N, C-alpha and C positions, 0 to 999 in steps of 0.2 A: 419683727413684722409678721413672721409666720404665726405667732400666737394670736395676733389680731385678726387674721383672716377668718378663723371659725366664728369669732364673735361678730364680725361684720356680716358674715353669711347668715347667722341666726337673726341679726337685727333686720336685714333685708327681708328674710322670710316672714318675720313677725309683722313688719310693716305691710307687706303684700297681703297677708292674711287679714289684717285689720281693715284695710281698705276694701278688700273683697267682701268682707262680712257686711259692710255698710253700703254695698253696691245696690242701688235701687232699680237697676235695669231688669232684675229678676223678680221684682215684686209681683205678687198675684194681682189679677185684674180687680179684685174687690178691695185692694189697698188704694183707696182714692183720696185719703186725707194727706195733703202735702205739709209736712212739718220741716221747714228749713231744707227743702229739697229731698227729703226722705219720705217715701210714701208708706202710710200706715193704714190699717183697717179702721173704719169707724168704730168708736168705742174704746179707743186707745187710752182714754183717761182712766179706765178701769181694766188694766191689762191682765190681772189675775183672774178676771171673769171672761174677758173677750178675746184674749190672745193665746191662751194655753193650749188650744187644740193643735196649733202648729208649732208654737214656740216652747212647749213643754210646761208641766205643772209649776215648775219653779222659774219659768222663763229662761232657762239655761240652754234651750235649744231642743229641737225635735225634728219635725219635717222642715221647719224654718230655722233660721239662725238664732243663736242666743241673743236675747235683748241686751245683755251686758256687753256684747261685742261693740255696740255703739253707745250705750247709755252708761257704761261702767257699773258700779255696784249699787246704783240708785234703786234697783228693783229689789 
């Protein structure tokens, strides 16, 4: 049972980080497009042009979170 505790702790931390990354309560005011409860900035259909200022050139994060934290490796 003691071996399982560190694994469970890491799993819980990972799940908390995942859900925090997709939290929309911290979305900037200009993120007005609601996609399944998650707010994006207009122009989200072309993220490598419209989202890199905050989410980084590769959309892996910058001032904003990584897009892959919610979208997976789609980007």
